[in-house]
N, C-alpha and C positions, 0 to 999 in steps of 0.2 A: 580328805585329811582326817575326818573323824574315824574312818575305818582304818586308816594307815597307822595312826599312832598306837592304838591298842595292839595291832599286829606286831609292830616293832618292839613293843614292851615284852610281848610273849617270847619273841625271838632273841631278846637280850641285846638289842641294838637301839640306838637313838635316832633322832631325825635332825636334819640340818635346816635351820632357818637362816636365810642368807641376808639378814639385816642385823644391825647392832643398835641397841638403845642404851641410854644412860643407866647406870646401876640403880636398882631400887630394891630388888629382892635381897634378903640377908645372905651372908656368906654361908651360913649353915645350910640353907636351902640348896645352894650350889654343890656343896660337898656331899649332900645326900643324893644328888642327881648324877654327879660325875664320880665314879668309884673305880678303883683298881681291884681286879679279882684274880686270884690264883697267880700272883706275881712269881715268875721263876726266879730261882737263886742260882747265879753262876759266879764262880770265883775264879779270877784270873790268876795265872801263875805270876810270880814276881818278875817284873820286867826291869831291865837295866835302865838306869838313869840316862838321859840324853848325853851323848858325848860332847866334848867341846866343839867339834866340827858341826854337830847337829844344832847346838845352841846358836852358833854363829850363823848357820843357815836360816834358822827361824827368825833371829833378830834382823838379818839382812832383808828377809821378805817383809817384815813389819816396817822397816825403814823405807822399803820400796813403795809402801802404800802412799807415801807423800806425792808420788808421781801420778796418781789417779786424776784424770781430767774429764771423764765421761760418766754419765749417770749409770747406775747399776741397780739391781734389785735391792731394795732397802735403802738405796742412796739416790732416790728419784722422787720428785714432787709431782710427777705426771704419770708414772708407771708403777703400779703396785702389784703385789702377789707374793710368791715364794719361790725359792730355788735352792738347789744344792749344787754348788759350783762345779764339782768334779763330774757330775752327770748332767750334761746340758739338756737332755730330754726330760728332765724333771722340772723344768721351769713351768710354773703355773701363773698365768697372768690373771690379775684381779681387776682393779679399777685402772683403766687406761684412758688417758685424755687423747682425743682425736689428734693425730699428728705427732704424738709423743715418740721420741726416739726409743728404739728397743734397748734393753740393758746391754751394756758391754762390760764384761768381767775381766779385770786385770789378771795377769799371770800370777802375781803375788797373792791375790785373794784365792785363786784356785789352789795354789800350793799350800797355803796355810790351812784351808779347809781339808785338803787331803791329809795333812799331818794330824788333824783332829786333836785327840787328847794329848799328844806330844807338845803341840803348840799352845794348848789351852792356858797353862800357867803364865806364859809370856804375853798372851793376848790380854789376860786379866790384868797383868802388871801395867800394860800400855793403855788401859782404858781411859786414863786421864791425860794421855799424851796430846797436848794441844798443837802439835806441829801441823800447820795447814797443808791440805792437799791442794790440787789445782781446780777442784770442783766447788762451785758455789750453787746453792739451792735456794728456792723461793722466788719471789718476784717483787718488784718495787711498787706494784699497784696494790693498794689496800683500801681500808675504810676511808682514808682521806681523799683518795682519787676516785673511787668508784661507788662509795657508799655501802660497800659490802666486801667481804673477803679479807685477806690479810695473812700474815705469817706469825705463828704463835708457838711458844715453847710449852712442852708438856712432859708428862711421865706416864707412858702408856704400856709399859711392859706387863705381860701376863705370863702365867705358867700353867702347870697342871693342877687343878684343884684337888686331885686325888693324891698329889704329892704333898703331904702335910707340912714338911719342912719348907718346901718352896712356897707353898700357899701362905704360910705364916709370914714370909718375907715380902712377897709381892702383892698379896691379897687378890682381889678380883681383877684389877688392871684391865688392859685392853682398850681399843679405840672408844672414844667418847667418855672415858673415865678420867677426867682432868682433876689432878690432885691438888688440894690445898691452895697455896698462893700461885701455883703455876697452872696457867690455863689461858683462856681467851683474854684474861686481863694482863697477860704478860707477852706483849707483842715483841717480835724480833726487830731490832733496830734496822731501819732502812728496808725491811722486808727481805733481807738476804742473810743466809747462813753459810759461812765458809766451812766446808766439811774438813774435819781434822783426822789425823791418824787414829786417835782414840775412837772417833765415830765409826771408822771402818772396822776396827777391832771389835766393836760392839756388834756390828752386823755379822761378822765372821763367827763370833761366839754363838749367835743365834742360829747360823747355818749348821754348825757342828752339833749343837745340842737339840736341834729341832724346835726352836722358838722363833717362829716368823714374826712375832711382835717386836723382836729386837731389830727395829728399823729406825733409821735416823729421820726419815721424812715420810709423811703420809698425806695424800690429797683428801680433802673433804669438801663436798659441795657447800656453797659455791665459791670458787676462787680462794679456798682456804688451804694453807699448807701447815701441817702440824710438825714441829721439829722435836725430836727426842735425842738430845745430845749428851753423852756422858761427860764431855769436857766442859759443858756448861752447867751440869747438874751433879754435884757431889753425891746427892742422895741416890741417884741412878747408879753411879759407880759402886756405892756401898751395897746396894741391893744385889747387883749382878755378882759381885765378888762373894757376897754372903751365900748365894745359891751355889756357885760353882767352884770356889777355891777350897783348898784344904785336902789332905789325904792323897791317895793315889788318883791322879786325874783320870786314868783309864778305867779304874773300878768305879769311880764316882759317875763317869759318863755312862758306863754299862748299866749300873743300877738304875739311873734315871731313865734310860731307854727301855729297859725291861718293864719298869713301872708304866711308862707311856704305852708300851705295846699291849699291856694288860688292862688298859683303861676302857671303861664302857660308859656310855651316856644313856640314861634312862629317864626321859622326860615324862612327867605325868600328863595325862590328857588335858588337864586344866592349867598347865604351866603358863605363867605370865610371859608377856613379850620380853620383859627384862631378863627372866631366867633363861629363856631360849637364846637370847643374845649372848649372855654370859657363858653358856655351855657351848657356843659355836666352836671356839678354838679346840676344845677337847675332842670334838668329833674327828679331827684329822690327826690326832696324836698317834694312834696305832700304825697308820700307814707310813707316816714320817719316821717313826721309830723302827719299823721293819726295814726300811731302806738303809738307815744308818747302822743298824745292827749288822746287816750283811756287808756294809762297806767297811766298818771299823773292826768288827769282831766276827768275821765270816765263819771261822772254824767253830767258835763257841756257840753261835746263834743260828747257824744254817739249818740244823735239824728242827729247832724251835719254830722258825718261820715256815719251813716245809710242812710241819704238822698243822699249823694254822691254815695254810692254803688247802690242805687236804680236808680239814674240818669244814671250811667254807664251801668247797666243791661238793662234798657229800651232803651239805645242808641246802644246796641249790644256789650257791653263788650269790646272786642278787638278793635272794630272800634272806640270806644269812647276813650279808654285809650292807644291805640297803644301797644307798647311793654311793657308798665308798668302795664297793667291790672293784670296779674298773680302776680306781686310784690305787688299790692294793696291788693289782697286777702290774700296773705301770711302775709302781715303786720297786718291784722286785724282779721283773722280767730280765733285767740286765745281768743279774747275778750268775756267776759261774759255779756256784755251789751245786754239786750234782743233784742233791735231793730237791732243792728249790727249782732247778731247771726242769727236772722230771715232772714236778707237780704243775708247773706253768705249761709245759708241753702237753700234759694231759688235758688241760683246759683248751688249748689250741686245737687238740684233736677232736674235742667233743662239742665245742660251742657252735651255736647257730647264729651268733651275733657277729657281723663283720667287724664292728668296732672293738669288741672284746678280742677277737682273733688277732687283729693288728696290734693290740697292746701286748699280746703274748708272743708275737713273732720274734723278738730278740732272743727268746729262750731256745728256739729251734737251732740245732747245730747246722752250720752252713755245710753245703755239699751233702753230708750224711742224711739230713732231713729234707733235702730239696723235693724229693718225690712226694713226701707227706704234705709239704707246704703247697705244692701245685695241686695235688688231689683235693685238699681242703678249699683252696681258692676257687677251683672249678665248681665244687659243690655249693659254695656260698654264692657264686655268681648265678648258678642255675636256680637257686632258691629265691633270688631277688624278684620282686613283682615286676611285671611288664612295665616299661617306662613309656609314658605318653610323649608325643612329639612336642607338646607345649612345655615352656620353660618356667612354669610357676615356681618350681622348687630349685631351679638352677641345675647345671649339668654335672657338678662335681660332688656326687654323693658317694655312697658306700662302694658301688662298683668301681668308680674311678679310683678311689683310694686303694682298693685291692689291686687293681692293675698297676698303678704307679708303684706300690710297694713291691710287687712282683718284679718289675723292671729294675728297681733299685737294688734288690737283694739277690735275685736269681740269675742275672745275666741272660745268656742265651736260653737257659732253661725256662725263662718266663714266656717264651713265644706262645705256648698253648693257652695261657691265660689271656694274652692280648687277642688271640684269634677268637676265643670263646666270647669275650666281651663284644667283639665286632659282629657276632652272628645276629644280634638284634640291631636293625638299622635305624633306631630312633634318633631323632635330632639331638637329644641330650647325650647319647652315647658317642655320636660322631664328633660333637664338639669336645667331649671329654677325651676322646682318642687323640685329637689334634694336640692336646696338652700332654697326655701320657707318653706320647712318642718322643717327647723331648728327653726322656730318661734313656731311651734306646734309639738314638737318631739313625743308627744304621738300618733300621727297619722303616724309615719314613716313606721311601718310595713304595715299598711293597704294601704297606698298610694303608697309606693315604692316597695313592694314585686312583683307586676306585672312587674316592670321594670328590674327585675333580669335576664330576658331572652333577654333584648335588648342589642345587641353587637355593636350598632353603635358607632363610635368613636367621642369623643368630640375634641375640639381644645385645649386640655390640655395634659400635659405629666407627667410621673412619672419616677423616677429612678428605674431600675430593681433591683439594689443592693444599699443598703444604703451607702451614701457617694460617690457614683460613678455616676456622671451625664453624663458620656460619653455614657452610654447605657440607652436610654430612650424609653418608649413605650407610645402610646396614651392611655389616660384614656377613657374607654367606659362608656356608660350610666349605664350598669349593675354594673360596678365598683363603680361609683359615688353613685348609690342607695345603694349598700352594705355598703360602707363606712359610709353613712349617717345613715343607720339603726343601725350600730354598735355603733355609738355615743350615741344613745338613749337607746340601749339595749346591755349592756356589756356582757350579756350571749349569744349574737349572734356576736362573734368577726369577724373582717375582717381587714387584714393588707395589705396595698397597696404596696406590694413588690413581686418581682418574675415575671415570664413570664405570658402572658395571660392564658396559660394552667394551671399554678399554681393558678392564681386568680380564674379561673373557678372551681377548686376543692374546694376552700374556699366557693365560692358562692353556690355550690351544697350542701355543709354541712348546710349552712344557710337556704336554701330553704327546706331541709329535716326537719330541726328543726321547722321551721315555720309551715310546713304542719302537723307535728306530734302534735303540740300544738293546732291545729285547727285554725291557723292564716289565714288571708285572702289571697287568690291568685288572686283576682280581685278587682278593686276599687269599693267600696260600699258606699252608702249614710247612712248606719246604723252606729250609734255610737258604 
């Protein structure tokens, strides 16, 4: 860390400290650390006001929010993180309670986020709409029942410290910054909060503007839920409207995103824990802004984002963006802007990191770039270190992810990638192949029949008798292969029950049938 911080400062980037502490450092210190440099100025042409039909559509979606009955990102006390509803691949999980349901986003939320600046004035107007949805957050267990935990109201919104107008309104903000009378001394009655239409509008505004702190619920250890509800807090409504209302909503959003895109975090080596915590949110602003610029203003901002990508690549990617470089690629790889797609494809062509390659994959043109994708996947597979037979690291590593992505994207053109992966007969790769074949089930017999003789044991078990877990045996590679084959070929049945000897008899029948029909007994490159 002592060496990393000065290096980051020389390169003009910050570092992320993944914890948050209560505020102690002064606001002036934060604004000296988080700054916007060389902010571009883009002026939009005059846009027509929404038609009556568009206004009716927006208001219809807002009214439809009352039907929400499932937790979603920002509307869950057990699942935290960030998302941008129109792009499902952008969901980033944060704190997740074991067993928590995954977010389910309603169609009305997706459509309102898609509309972005057109919907923004109507969302701001509806912030204090107390119409209840069908979703209730929190829990009835609290300090009285368990001696700890509970559900409390707060005001935790934060913004970009480099945005002086916004910072003057919301201040430091963020998790752990419980304001005034509202805090742990303000418990929610019965430990339950009925989510309102205004609450959902608050979350949607956060998604449009790139403010993940606009969330109604947040989990805090242990057994604590923090509620930030605009329909319960007039001050919160006043703050959000003061930041985003007024003027042309499209230009206002564009100006904010450009400022976010140009924000840098430069933490001094002796920065306090408090200052690091306060600067945390700003670290993610440029990548979130890049995604939203391309989504809402693609023609105006496409070249700007492409130039930033080129600068990052020329400076060495990771060395320029630090820990956020992969997040930048993930944030923009979906874009159809030619200049952006070309820059991301350049990274795909040059990177030696399988994870970075997979982040860039959406930018490659289907069909046209298939040969390039196959060539790079084969090179990346060949560069992977030999895999030992032991399973200390699990079977589903970079190689497996490359093969599965090939099957999902390339169709029949993925066959060479599957075959290359199978050339190394390690236990890890054979287990991974039994899973990867699920994407291309038509190849199950060809690729997995040779594995029907492999009796090496996996780190999984099955019940010898149904409903009796007391007697379990290890699943072997041959069992895994036979089970996968049977899923794609019902005429080659296999049931994972009985002793290994009984499973061997099922496998022998399967092998005999495959051989009788002229099926493959070795991995081939032929279709």
